[in-house]
HTML snippet that shows the backbone in 3Dmol.js (N, CA, C, O; Angstrom):
<script src="https://3Dmol.org/build/3Dmol-min.js"></script>
<div id="view" style="width:600px;height:400px;position:relative"></div>
<script>
const pdb = `
ATOM      1  N   MET A   1       9.507 174.678  14.529  1.00  0.00           N
ATOM      2  CA  MET A   1      10.645 174.401  14.020  1.00  0.00           C
ATOM      3  C   MET A   1      12.429 174.038  14.489  1.00  0.00           C
ATOM      4  O   MET A   1      12.865 174.722  15.415  1.00  0.00           O
ATOM      5  N   ILE A   2      13.071 173.341  14.063  1.00  0.00           N
ATOM      6  CA  ILE A   2      14.066 172.651  15.010  1.00  0.00           C
ATOM      7  C   ILE A   2      15.379 173.353  14.170  1.00  0.00           C
ATOM      8  O   ILE A   2      16.188 173.491  15.088  1.00  0.00           O
ATOM      9  N   GLU A   3      15.884 173.749  13.228  1.00  0.00           N
ATOM     10  CA  GLU A   3      16.752 174.203  13.084  1.00  0.00           C
ATOM     11  C   GLU A   3      16.795 174.825  11.707  1.00  0.00           C
ATOM     12  O   GLU A   3      16.406 174.492  10.588  1.00  0.00           O
ATOM     13  N   THR A   4      17.867 176.598  12.609  1.00  0.00           N
ATOM     14  CA  THR A   4      17.690 177.084  11.455  1.00  0.00           C
ATOM     15  C   THR A   4      18.975 177.834  10.872  1.00  0.00           C
ATOM     16  O   THR A   4      19.003 179.054  11.029  1.00  0.00           O
ATOM     17  N   LEU A   5      20.130 177.164  10.158  1.00  0.00           N
ATOM     18  CA  LEU A   5      21.272 177.903  10.203  1.00  0.00           C
ATOM     19  C   LEU A   5      21.464 179.128   8.981  1.00  0.00           C
ATOM     20  O   LEU A   5      20.714 179.246   8.012  1.00  0.00           O
ATOM     21  N   LYS A   6      22.725 180.049   9.296  1.00  0.00           N
ATOM     22  CA  LYS A   6      22.786 180.680   8.315  1.00  0.00           C
ATOM     23  C   LYS A   6      24.389 181.103   8.284  1.00  0.00           C
ATOM     24  O   LYS A   6      25.149 181.443   9.191  1.00  0.00           O
ATOM     25  N   TYR A   7      24.664 180.865   6.229  1.00  0.00           N
ATOM     26  CA  TYR A   7      25.937 181.243   6.536  1.00  0.00           C
ATOM     27  C   TYR A   7      26.078 181.977   4.894  1.00  0.00           C
ATOM     28  O   TYR A   7      25.643 181.598   3.807  1.00  0.00           O
ATOM     29  N   ASN A   8      26.975 183.312   5.340  1.00  0.00           N
ATOM     30  CA  ASN A   8      26.924 184.533   4.130  1.00  0.00           C
ATOM     31  C   ASN A   8      24.737 184.680   3.646  1.00  0.00           C
ATOM     32  O   ASN A   8      23.589 184.906   4.031  1.00  0.00           O
ATOM     33  N   ALA A   9      25.115 184.532   3.202  1.00  0.00           N
ATOM     34  CA  ALA A   9      22.876 184.511   2.371  1.00  0.00           C
ATOM     35  C   ALA A   9      22.634 182.825   1.949  1.00  0.00           C
ATOM     36  O   ALA A   9      21.909 182.631   0.974  1.00  0.00           O
ATOM     37  N   MET A  10      23.185 181.681   2.614  1.00  0.00           N
ATOM     38  CA  MET A  10      22.366 180.262   2.728  1.00  0.00           C
ATOM     39  C   MET A  10      21.401 179.987   3.971  1.00  0.00           C
ATOM     40  O   MET A  10      21.866 180.221   5.086  1.00  0.00           O
ATOM     41  N   LYS A  11      20.401 179.621   3.889  1.00  0.00           N
ATOM     42  CA  LYS A  11      19.862 179.146   5.280  1.00  0.00           C
ATOM     43  C   LYS A  11      19.616 178.136   4.956  1.00  0.00           C
ATOM     44  O   LYS A  11      19.526 177.863   3.759  1.00  0.00           O
ATOM     45  N   ILE A  12      19.448 177.346   5.808  1.00  0.00           N
ATOM     46  CA  ILE A  12      18.852 175.692   5.534  1.00  0.00           C
ATOM     47  C   ILE A  12      17.262 176.603   7.041  1.00  0.00           C
ATOM     48  O   ILE A  12      17.196 177.660   7.669  1.00  0.00           O
ATOM     49  N   THR A  13      16.511 175.553   6.932  1.00  0.00           N
ATOM     50  CA  THR A  13      15.454 175.793   7.792  1.00  0.00           C
ATOM     51  C   THR A  13      14.143 174.252   7.677  1.00  0.00           C
ATOM     52  O   THR A  13      13.198 174.132   6.898  1.00  0.00           O
ATOM     53  N   TYR A  14      14.816 172.895   9.243  1.00  0.00           N
ATOM     54  CA  TYR A  14      13.304 172.384   9.127  1.00  0.00           C
ATOM     55  C   TYR A  14      12.283 172.437   9.484  1.00  0.00           C
ATOM     56  O   TYR A  14      12.363 172.948  10.601  1.00  0.00           O
ATOM     57  N   PHE A  15      11.281 172.231   9.262  1.00  0.00           N
ATOM     58  CA  PHE A  15       9.963 172.699  10.613  1.00  0.00           C
ATOM     59  C   PHE A  15       8.787 170.923  10.131  1.00  0.00           C
ATOM     60  O   PHE A  15       8.020 170.364   9.348  1.00  0.00           O
ATOM     61  N   GLU A  16       9.671 170.872  11.579  1.00  0.00           N
ATOM     62  CA  GLU A  16       9.427 169.429  11.951  1.00  0.00           C
ATOM     63  C   GLU A  16       7.766 168.817  12.106  1.00  0.00           C
ATOM     64  O   GLU A  16       7.202 167.747  11.877  1.00  0.00           O
ATOM     65  N   ASP A  17       7.302 170.415  12.726  1.00  0.00           N
ATOM     66  CA  ASP A  17       5.883 169.440  12.955  1.00  0.00           C
ATOM     67  C   ASP A  17       5.121 169.634  10.564  1.00  0.00           C
ATOM     68  O   ASP A  17       4.135 169.109  10.046  1.00  0.00           O
ATOM     69  N   THR A  18       5.821 170.242  10.147  1.00  0.00           N
ATOM     70  CA  THR A  18       5.296 169.685   8.680  1.00  0.00           C
ATOM     71  C   THR A  18       6.151 168.870   8.446  1.00  0.00           C
ATOM     72  O   THR A  18       5.312 167.969   8.422  1.00  0.00           O
ATOM     73  N   ASP A  19       7.527 168.087   8.148  1.00  0.00           N
ATOM     74  CA  ASP A  19       8.482 168.157   8.209  1.00  0.00           C
ATOM     75  C   ASP A  19       8.894 168.012   6.683  1.00  0.00           C
ATOM     76  O   ASP A  19       8.885 166.995   5.989  1.00  0.00           O
ATOM     77  N   THR A  20       9.376 169.726   6.247  1.00  0.00           N
ATOM     78  CA  THR A  20       9.639 170.304   5.275  1.00  0.00           C
ATOM     79  C   THR A  20      10.542 170.620   5.854  1.00  0.00           C
ATOM     80  O   THR A  20      10.567 171.002   7.024  1.00  0.00           O
ATOM     81  N   LEU A  21      11.782 170.459   4.813  1.00  0.00           N
ATOM     82  CA  LEU A  21      12.684 171.278   4.696  1.00  0.00           C
ATOM     83  C   LEU A  21      12.657 172.275   3.412  1.00  0.00           C
ATOM     84  O   LEU A  21      12.108 172.243   2.311  1.00  0.00           O
ATOM     85  N   LEU A  22      13.788 173.459   4.304  1.00  0.00           N
ATOM     86  CA  LEU A  22      13.712 174.407   2.993  1.00  0.00           C
ATOM     87  C   LEU A  22      14.663 175.087   2.971  1.00  0.00           C
ATOM     88  O   LEU A  22      14.727 175.863   3.924  1.00  0.00           O
ATOM     89  N   ILE A  23      16.054 175.168   1.744  1.00  0.00           N
ATOM     90  CA  ILE A  23      16.784 176.268   1.896  1.00  0.00           C
ATOM     91  C   ILE A  23      16.920 176.814   0.840  1.00  0.00           C
ATOM     92  O   ILE A  23      16.825 176.401  -0.316  1.00  0.00           O
ATOM     93  N   TYR A  24      17.264 178.242   1.472  1.00  0.00           N
ATOM     94  CA  TYR A  24      17.820 179.437   0.768  1.00  0.00           C
ATOM     95  C   TYR A  24      19.501 179.380   0.181  1.00  0.00           C
ATOM     96  O   TYR A  24      20.453 179.082   0.902  1.00  0.00           O
ATOM     97  N   PHE A  25      19.602 179.761  -1.380  1.00  0.00           N
ATOM     98  CA  PHE A  25      20.508 179.430  -1.357  1.00  0.00           C
ATOM     99  C   PHE A  25      21.180 180.964  -1.626  1.00  0.00           C
ATOM    100  O   PHE A  25      22.336 181.238  -1.303  1.00  0.00           O
ATOM    101  N   SER A  26      20.388 181.767  -2.177  1.00  0.00           N
ATOM    102  CA  SER A  26      20.333 183.069  -2.033  1.00  0.00           C
ATOM    103  C   SER A  26      19.152 184.101  -1.198  1.00  0.00           C
ATOM    104  O   SER A  26      18.097 183.802  -0.638  1.00  0.00           O
ATOM    105  N   ASP A  27      19.936 185.605  -1.419  1.00  0.00           N
ATOM    106  CA  ASP A  27      18.253 186.507  -1.084  1.00  0.00           C
ATOM    107  C   ASP A  27      18.354 187.339  -2.243  1.00  0.00           C
ATOM    108  O   ASP A  27      18.146 188.551  -2.187  1.00  0.00           O
ATOM    109  N   ASN A  28      18.715 186.634  -3.463  1.00  0.00           N
ATOM    110  CA  ASN A  28      17.879 187.229  -4.721  1.00  0.00           C
ATOM    111  C   ASN A  28      16.161 186.591  -5.110  1.00  0.00           C
ATOM    112  O   ASN A  28      15.745 185.439  -4.987  1.00  0.00           O
ATOM    113  N   ASP A  29      15.281 188.091  -5.707  1.00  0.00           N
ATOM    114  CA  ASP A  29      14.348 187.754  -5.668  1.00  0.00           C
ATOM    115  C   ASP A  29      13.646 186.736  -6.221  1.00  0.00           C
ATOM    116  O   ASP A  29      13.763 187.333  -7.291  1.00  0.00           O
ATOM    117  N   ILE A  30      13.155 185.968  -6.456  1.00  0.00           N
ATOM    118  CA  ILE A  30      12.510 185.010  -7.309  1.00  0.00           C
ATOM    119  C   ILE A  30      10.961 185.209  -8.084  1.00  0.00           C
ATOM    120  O   ILE A  30       9.824 185.544  -7.753  1.00  0.00           O
ATOM    121  N   VAL A  31      11.504 184.888  -9.012  1.00  0.00           N
ATOM    122  CA  VAL A  31      11.525 185.359 -10.470  1.00  0.00           C
ATOM    123  C   VAL A  31       9.685 183.846 -11.674  1.00  0.00           C
ATOM    124  O   VAL A  31       8.800 184.079 -12.497  1.00  0.00           O
ATOM    125  N   GLU A  32      10.260 182.381 -10.805  1.00  0.00           N
ATOM    126  CA  GLU A  32      10.118 181.687 -11.419  1.00  0.00           C
ATOM    127  C   GLU A  32      10.306 180.514 -10.657  1.00  0.00           C
ATOM    128  O   GLU A  32      11.471 180.308 -10.315  1.00  0.00           O
ATOM    129  N   THR A  33       9.289 179.534 -10.237  1.00  0.00           N
ATOM    130  CA  THR A  33       8.757 178.397  -9.262  1.00  0.00           C
ATOM    131  C   THR A  33       8.441 177.838 -10.234  1.00  0.00           C
ATOM    132  O   THR A  33       7.700 178.193 -11.151  1.00  0.00           O
ATOM    133  N   LYS A  34       9.648 175.869  -9.873  1.00  0.00           N
ATOM    134  CA  LYS A  34       9.657 175.053 -10.367  1.00  0.00           C
ATOM    135  C   LYS A  34       9.469 173.468 -10.205  1.00  0.00           C
ATOM    136  O   LYS A  34      10.300 172.611  -9.904  1.00  0.00           O
ATOM    137  N   GLU A  35       7.727 173.332 -10.587  1.00  0.00           N
ATOM    138  CA  GLU A  35       8.068 171.867  -9.416  1.00  0.00           C
ATOM    139  C   GLU A  35       8.992 170.456 -10.264  1.00  0.00           C
ATOM    140  O   GLU A  35       8.774 170.070 -11.413  1.00  0.00           O
ATOM    141  N   ILE A  36      10.005 169.908  -9.323  1.00  0.00           N
ATOM    142  CA  ILE A  36      10.941 168.302  -9.499  1.00  0.00           C
ATOM    143  C   ILE A  36      10.115 167.547  -9.734  1.00  0.00           C
ATOM    144  O   ILE A  36       9.840 166.948 -10.774  1.00  0.00           O
ATOM    145  N   ASN A  37       9.463 167.541  -8.280  1.00  0.00           N
ATOM    146  CA  ASN A  37       7.880 166.210  -8.697  1.00  0.00           C
ATOM    147  C   ASN A  37       6.645 167.146  -7.550  1.00  0.00           C
ATOM    148  O   ASN A  37       6.483 168.361  -7.447  1.00  0.00           O
ATOM    149  N   GLU A  38       6.191 166.408  -7.080  1.00  0.00           N
ATOM    150  CA  GLU A  38       5.205 166.587  -6.005  1.00  0.00           C
ATOM    151  C   GLU A  38       6.112 166.765  -4.564  1.00  0.00           C
ATOM    152  O   GLU A  38       5.617 167.484  -3.696  1.00  0.00           O
ATOM    153  N   ASN A  39       6.508 166.572  -4.486  1.00  0.00           N
ATOM    154  CA  ASN A  39       7.515 167.047  -2.898  1.00  0.00           C
ATOM    155  C   ASN A  39       7.998 167.170  -3.312  1.00  0.00           C
ATOM    156  O   ASN A  39       8.657 166.131  -3.287  1.00  0.00           O
ATOM    157  N   THR A  40       8.910 168.483  -4.621  1.00  0.00           N
ATOM    158  CA  THR A  40       9.974 169.209  -4.819  1.00  0.00           C
ATOM    159  C   THR A  40      10.232 170.384  -5.650  1.00  0.00           C
ATOM    160  O   THR A  40      10.253 170.411  -6.881  1.00  0.00           O
ATOM    161  N   ILE A  41      10.419 171.324  -4.864  1.00  0.00           N
ATOM    162  CA  ILE A  41       9.928 172.978  -5.209  1.00  0.00           C
ATOM    163  C   ILE A  41      11.519 173.807  -5.339  1.00  0.00           C
ATOM    164  O   ILE A  41      12.245 174.294  -4.473  1.00  0.00           O
ATOM    165  N   ILE A  42      11.661 173.695  -6.919  1.00  0.00           N
ATOM    166  CA  ILE A  42      13.167 175.410  -6.963  1.00  0.00           C
ATOM    167  C   ILE A  42      12.927 175.975  -7.314  1.00  0.00           C
ATOM    168  O   ILE A  42      12.390 175.622  -8.363  1.00  0.00           O
ATOM    169  N   GLU A  43      12.913 177.398  -7.111  1.00  0.00           N
ATOM    170  CA  GLU A  43      12.368 178.797  -6.964  1.00  0.00           C
ATOM    171  C   GLU A  43      14.369 179.521  -7.828  1.00  0.00           C
ATOM    172  O   GLU A  43      15.520 179.611  -7.400  1.00  0.00           O
ATOM    173  N   LEU A  44      13.662 179.828  -9.117  1.00  0.00           N
ATOM    174  CA  LEU A  44      14.688 180.691  -9.581  1.00  0.00           C
ATOM    175  C   LEU A  44      14.395 182.305  -9.544  1.00  0.00           C
ATOM    176  O   LEU A  44      13.286 182.837  -9.507  1.00  0.00           O
ATOM    177  N   ASP A  45      16.024 183.119  -9.567  1.00  0.00           N
ATOM    178  CA  ASP A  45      15.878 184.617  -9.629  1.00  0.00           C
ATOM    179  C   ASP A  45      15.623 183.971 -11.568  1.00  0.00           C
ATOM    180  O   ASP A  45      15.487 183.001 -12.313  1.00  0.00           O
ATOM    181  N   LYS A  46      15.735 185.785 -11.417  1.00  0.00           N
ATOM    182  CA  LYS A  46      15.795 186.860 -12.483  1.00  0.00           C
ATOM    183  C   LYS A  46      16.880 186.087 -13.996  1.00  0.00           C
ATOM    184  O   LYS A  46      16.557 186.088 -15.183  1.00  0.00           O
ATOM    185  N   ASN A  47      18.069 185.553 -13.419  1.00  0.00           N
ATOM    186  CA  ASN A  47      19.319 185.056 -14.553  1.00  0.00           C
ATOM    187  C   ASN A  47      18.431 183.131 -14.196  1.00  0.00           C
ATOM    188  O   ASN A  47      19.141 182.334 -14.809  1.00  0.00           O
ATOM    189  N   GLY A  48      17.773 182.695 -13.793  1.00  0.00           N
ATOM    190  CA  GLY A  48      17.564 181.587 -13.495  1.00  0.00           C
ATOM    191  C   GLY A  48      18.997 180.782 -12.950  1.00  0.00           C
ATOM    192  O   GLY A  48      19.824 180.027 -13.461  1.00  0.00           O
ATOM    193  N   LYS A  49      18.746 181.493 -11.423  1.00  0.00           N
ATOM    194  CA  LYS A  49      19.989 180.633 -10.517  1.00  0.00           C
ATOM    195  C   LYS A  49      19.131 180.386  -9.319  1.00  0.00           C
ATOM    196  O   LYS A  49      18.415 181.145  -8.664  1.00  0.00           O
ATOM    197  N   VAL A  50      19.463 178.828  -9.191  1.00  0.00           N
ATOM    198  CA  VAL A  50      18.435 178.344  -8.012  1.00  0.00           C
ATOM    199  C   VAL A  50      18.129 179.511  -6.622  1.00  0.00           C
ATOM    200  O   VAL A  50      19.197 179.933  -6.177  1.00  0.00           O
ATOM    201  N   VAL A  51      17.538 179.778  -6.278  1.00  0.00           N
ATOM    202  CA  VAL A  51      17.183 180.918  -4.958  1.00  0.00           C
ATOM    203  C   VAL A  51      17.035 179.846  -4.030  1.00  0.00           C
ATOM    204  O   VAL A  51      17.370 180.169  -2.890  1.00  0.00           O
ATOM    205  N   ALA A  52      16.678 178.791  -4.147  1.00  0.00           N
ATOM    206  CA  ALA A  52      15.340 178.453  -2.347  1.00  0.00           C
ATOM    207  C   ALA A  52      15.494 177.167  -3.221  1.00  0.00           C
ATOM    208  O   ALA A  52      15.634 177.166  -4.445  1.00  0.00           O
ATOM    209  N   MET A  53      15.436 175.821  -2.219  1.00  0.00           N
ATOM    210  CA  MET A  53      14.637 174.403  -2.922  1.00  0.00           C
ATOM    211  C   MET A  53      13.875 174.483  -1.351  1.00  0.00           C
ATOM    212  O   MET A  53      14.023 175.035  -0.260  1.00  0.00           O
ATOM    213  N   THR A  54      12.691 173.238  -2.274  1.00  0.00           N
ATOM    214  CA  THR A  54      11.359 173.089  -0.303  1.00  0.00           C
ATOM    215  C   THR A  54      11.191 171.633  -0.729  1.00  0.00           C
ATOM    216  O   THR A  54      10.453 171.233  -1.629  1.00  0.00           O
ATOM    217  N   ILE A  55      11.855 171.024  -0.077  1.00  0.00           N
ATOM    218  CA  ILE A  55      11.357 169.401  -0.290  1.00  0.00           C
ATOM    219  C   ILE A  55      10.237 169.525   0.746  1.00  0.00           C
ATOM    220  O   ILE A  55      10.371 170.212   1.758  1.00  0.00           O
ATOM    221  N   GLU A  56       8.676 168.555   0.340  1.00  0.00           N
ATOM    222  CA  GLU A  56       8.014 168.306   1.776  1.00  0.00           C
ATOM    223  C   GLU A  56       8.020 166.750   1.888  1.00  0.00           C
ATOM    224  O   GLU A  56       8.378 166.100   0.906  1.00  0.00           O
ATOM    225  N   HIS A  57       7.552 165.974   3.310  1.00  0.00           N
ATOM    226  CA  HIS A  57       7.883 165.170   3.748  1.00  0.00           C
ATOM    227  C   HIS A  57       9.630 164.615   3.294  1.00  0.00           C
ATOM    228  O   HIS A  57      10.300 163.711   2.796  1.00  0.00           O
ATOM    229  N   ALA A  58       9.657 165.987   3.931  1.00  0.00           N
ATOM    230  CA  ALA A  58      11.872 165.645   3.753  1.00  0.00           C
ATOM    231  C   ALA A  58      12.220 163.812   4.442  1.00  0.00           C
ATOM    232  O   ALA A  58      12.662 162.905   3.737  1.00  0.00           O
ATOM    233  N   LYS A  59      11.968 163.717   5.522  1.00  0.00           N
ATOM    234  CA  LYS A  59      11.841 162.543   5.512  1.00  0.00           C
ATOM    235  C   LYS A  59      12.318 161.518   5.542  1.00  0.00           C
ATOM    236  O   LYS A  59      13.321 161.028   6.060  1.00  0.00           O
ATOM    237  N   THR A  60      10.926 160.938   4.480  1.00  0.00           N
ATOM    238  CA  THR A  60      11.065 160.403   3.104  1.00  0.00           C
ATOM    239  C   THR A  60      11.235 160.544   1.982  1.00  0.00           C
ATOM    240  O   THR A  60      11.265 159.514   1.310  1.00  0.00           O
ATOM    241  N   GLN A  61      11.388 161.622   1.415  1.00  0.00           N
ATOM    242  CA  GLN A  61      12.436 162.104   0.620  1.00  0.00           C
ATOM    243  C   GLN A  61      13.450 162.117   0.868  1.00  0.00           C
ATOM    244  O   GLN A  61      13.784 162.234  -0.312  1.00  0.00           O
ATOM    245  N   THR A  62      14.496 162.103   1.443  1.00  0.00           N
ATOM    246  CA  THR A  62      15.882 162.712   2.628  1.00  0.00           C
ATOM    247  C   THR A  62      16.414 161.099   2.786  1.00  0.00           C
ATOM    248  O   THR A  62      15.970 160.086   2.245  1.00  0.00           O
ATOM    249  N   GLU A  63      17.692 161.287   3.870  1.00  0.00           N
ATOM    250  CA  GLU A  63      17.886 160.521   4.740  1.00  0.00           C
ATOM    251  C   GLU A  63      17.941 161.751   5.947  1.00  0.00           C
ATOM    252  O   GLU A  63      18.921 161.781   6.691  1.00  0.00           O
ATOM    253  N   LEU A  64      17.067 162.553   6.070  1.00  0.00           N
ATOM    254  CA  LEU A  64      17.429 163.665   7.195  1.00  0.00           C
ATOM    255  C   LEU A  64      17.443 163.649   8.348  1.00  0.00           C
ATOM    256  O   LEU A  64      17.334 164.753   8.882  1.00  0.00           O
ATOM    257  N   SER A  65      17.619 162.088   9.512  1.00  0.00           N
ATOM    258  CA  SER A  65      17.484 161.526  10.539  1.00  0.00           C
ATOM    259  C   SER A  65      18.224 162.613  11.273  1.00  0.00           C
ATOM    260  O   SER A  65      17.850 163.059  12.358  1.00  0.00           O
ATOM    261  N   SER A  66      19.986 163.274  10.203  1.00  0.00           N
ATOM    262  CA  SER A  66      21.676 164.124  11.198  1.00  0.00           C
ATOM    263  C   SER A  66      21.050 165.319  10.111  1.00  0.00           C
ATOM    264  O   SER A  66      20.133 165.379   9.292  1.00  0.00           O
ATOM    265  N   PHE A  67      22.073 166.175  10.603  1.00  0.00           N
ATOM    266  CA  PHE A  67      22.048 167.226   9.253  1.00  0.00           C
ATOM    267  C   PHE A  67      23.552 167.238   9.733  1.00  0.00           C
ATOM    268  O   PHE A  67      23.655 166.385  10.614  1.00  0.00           O
ATOM    269  N   SER A  68      24.619 167.794   9.530  1.00  0.00           N
ATOM    270  CA  SER A  68      25.542 169.007   9.084  1.00  0.00           C
ATOM    271  C   SER A  68      26.401 169.226   8.170  1.00  0.00           C
ATOM    272  O   SER A  68      26.971 168.575   7.294  1.00  0.00           O
ATOM    273  N   PHE A  69      26.378 170.386   8.589  1.00  0.00           N
ATOM    274  CA  PHE A  69      27.587 170.668   7.557  1.00  0.00           C
ATOM    275  C   PHE A  69      28.454 171.594   7.219  1.00  0.00           C
ATOM    276  O   PHE A  69      28.233 172.657   7.799  1.00  0.00           O
ATOM    277  N   ASN A  70      29.740 171.612   6.203  1.00  0.00           N
ATOM    278  CA  ASN A  70      31.131 171.861   5.905  1.00  0.00           C
ATOM    279  C   ASN A  70      31.145 172.851   5.651  1.00  0.00           C
ATOM    280  O   ASN A  70      30.090 173.226   5.140  1.00  0.00           O
ATOM    281  N   GLN A  71      32.081 173.765   5.776  1.00  0.00           N
ATOM    282  CA  GLN A  71      31.886 174.431   4.352  1.00  0.00           C
ATOM    283  C   GLN A  71      34.224 174.937   4.611  1.00  0.00           C
ATOM    284  O   GLN A  71      35.152 175.466   5.223  1.00  0.00           O
ATOM    285  N   ILE A  72      33.751 174.233   3.625  1.00  0.00           N
ATOM    286  CA  ILE A  72      35.265 174.191   2.730  1.00  0.00           C
ATOM    287  C   ILE A  72      36.226 175.237   2.586  1.00  0.00           C
ATOM    288  O   ILE A  72      36.305 175.429   1.373  1.00  0.00           O
ATOM    289  N   PRO A  73      37.131 176.148   3.285  1.00  0.00           N
ATOM    290  CA  PRO A  73      37.839 177.322   2.618  1.00  0.00           C
ATOM    291  C   PRO A  73      38.374 177.064   1.601  1.00  0.00           C
ATOM    292  O   PRO A  73      38.666 175.925   1.235  1.00  0.00           O
ATOM    293  N   LYS A  74      38.680 178.594   0.699  1.00  0.00           N
ATOM    294  CA  LYS A  74      38.555 179.256  -0.608  1.00  0.00           C
ATOM    295  C   LYS A  74      39.831 178.691  -0.461  1.00  0.00           C
ATOM    296  O   LYS A  74      39.746 178.351   0.719  1.00  0.00           O
ATOM    297  N   VAL A  75      41.426 178.203  -0.969  1.00  0.00           N
ATOM    298  CA  VAL A  75      42.782 177.805  -0.931  1.00  0.00           C
ATOM    299  C   VAL A  75      42.494 178.850  -2.281  1.00  0.00           C
ATOM    300  O   VAL A  75      41.670 178.838  -3.196  1.00  0.00           O
ATOM    301  N   ALA A  76      43.441 179.603  -1.958  1.00  0.00           N
ATOM    302  CA  ALA A  76      44.389 180.336  -3.252  1.00  0.00           C
ATOM    303  C   ALA A  76      45.338 179.650  -3.605  1.00  0.00           C
ATOM    304  O   ALA A  76      46.130 179.053  -2.875  1.00  0.00           O
ATOM    305  N   VAL A  77      45.300 179.719  -5.371  1.00  0.00           N
ATOM    306  CA  VAL A  77      46.205 178.702  -5.949  1.00  0.00           C
ATOM    307  C   VAL A  77      47.428 179.258  -6.631  1.00  0.00           C
ATOM    308  O   VAL A  77      48.248 178.498  -7.146  1.00  0.00           O
TER     309      VAL A  77
END
`;
const viewer = $3Dmol.createViewer("view");
viewer.addModel(pdb, "pdb");
viewer.setStyle({}, {cartoon: {color: "spectrum"}});
viewer.zoomTo();
viewer.render();
</script>
């Protein structure tokens, strides 16, 4: 595992040994799994919201040569 970042409930993990990218968007319970294609899976909660996404063969499915994260603060209107 190379990189794990956690911001609130979001967690991003890249497993170099299997070239798998795992992104958790929340800590909600997963009740349904959907295969987008043979390398991409999303997992949903009871309300149909995305809880997690898994990308197998991430380097060939994405441009994962580098990674950065920017969180834009909420601005009061």
